[in-house]
N, C-alpha and C positions, 0 to 999 in steps of 0.2 A: 124327510124334509131336506131339500138340497142345502149344501153348505157352500158359502162363498168367501173368498178373500177379497177384501176391499182395501185398496191402497190410495192414499192421498198425499201428494207432495207439492210443496211450493212455499212461497213467502208466508211467514207466520203473520197471523192477526188474531184478535180475540174472536171466539165463537166457532172456530172450525170443528172442534170435537162435538159441540152441541149440535151443529148442523148435520154432521155425518150421522151421528147416533139417532137424531130425530128422524132422518130419512129412513134409516133401517127400521126403527120402531113403527113408523107410519105404515110400513108394509107388513107389520106383524112379526118382524124378525127378532131373533134372540141373539145377543152378543155372547159368543162363547169364549173368545180370547181376543186380547188387543194389546197393542204396544204403540206408544206415541212418544216422540222426543223432538227436541229442537236440535238441529245440526247447523251450527253457525248461523242462526237466525232463520233457518229454513225448517218448516214444519214437515214432519215425516210420521205417517201413521199407517199401521196395518191392523186390520181387524178381521176376525173370522166370525161369521154370523150364519145362523140357520134361518133361512127365509123361504117361505112357501110362495115364491114368485120367480119368474124367469130373471136371469141376469140382466137382460135388457131393461126390465122394469126398475131394477136397482140403479142401473146406469142413468136411466132417464130421471129418476128421483134425485140423483146427485148432480145432474147437469148444471144447476145454478152455481155450484162450486167451480165447475170448469170455466164458467164465464167470468169468474173472478181471478183467473190465472192459475188456479190449482190444477194439477194433473191428477185425474181420478181414473182408477181402473178397477174392474170387477172381473173376477175369475172364478168360475165354478170349480170346486174341489172334488176329487174322488173321495170315496169313503176313507175315513181315518185309518191309517195302518196300525196294526197292533204294536204296542210298545215292547221293546226287548226287556225281558224280566231279569236277564243276567247282568244288567248294567248297574253301576254304582255312580252316584252323583259326586262331582268334585267342583270346587271353586278354584279358579285360576286367576291370579292377579299379577300384573307386570307393571313395574315402575322404573323409569329411567329416562335418560336423555333421548329426545326424539331423533329418529332416524328412519329411513325407508326400510321396509321389510320386516318389521316387528310382528305384525299380525300374520303375515304369510308364513313366517318361520315357525311361529308357535302353533298355528292351526294345522300346518302341514304335519308336524310331529304328532299331534293329537290324531289326525286322520290316519297316519301310518300305523298307529297302534289300534286302529279299529274304533276310535272314539268319535263322538259326535258333539259338536258345539251346539248347545241348545239355547244359549243367550250370550250376547257379546255386546259390550259397550266400551268405547274408547273416548278419551278426552285429552286435549292438548292444552296445557296451562303454562304459558311461557315456553321454556325449553323442556318441561317435564311432561312425559308421555305416560298415560295411565290406561291400562287395559284391564277389564274385569270380565270374566267369562264363567258361565256354568257349562260343565262338560259331563257327558255320560260316557263311561268307559266300561268295557268288560272288566269285572272285578279282578281277574287274574293279571291284568295289565298295570295295576297300581304301581308296583315297584319300577317297572320299565318306564312308566309315565313320569314318575318323580325324577328318575335319573335323566330322562330326556329333557325335562323342563330345566334342570340344573345346567345341562349342557347347552341348551339354547340360550338361556340367560347369560351364561359365561361368554358365548360367542357374540352376543349382541351388546354386552356391557350393560345389562339391565338386571334388576332384581326380580326374581320370579318366586311366587308363593303358590303352592299347589297342595290342596288339602281335601280330604274326603268330607262330604256333607253328611251329617246325621239326619237321616230321613225323618225322624220324629220331630226335628226342629222345623223342618220345612212344612 
């Protein structure tokens, strides 16, 4: 069964999640993964669904949302790649004064170590900037990653916490 990524962006209002998921369900689709958040009052949702229908049928079913000012896109995905088994999960959190470049500096160092950011969320509360991320890294990079995060935190003037995740807890 084909798998699709469906994204919906726009001004928030009640009922968007229900309308999107009802449209997928009406086509016999199965939600496999999803994420939804509000970004400064704007609705942002991405979901992955297995649907035995062409992408155009999904787009057509979601057309009423587009008429309400939401931006809707449907993209067929290739088969899911195999997950790297040599990866260890980590939680990264950054707290400090807001300034440009925090996300790019932290994620660049993770990427340079062969890591992959698997989830990331940021919030600005007054002058306090908070970043929380889940990261997958080759296990042998743990020491280097911890040192790199201390260095990045120091150069940005923010507090960085980086800790391995116990897979049994997740």
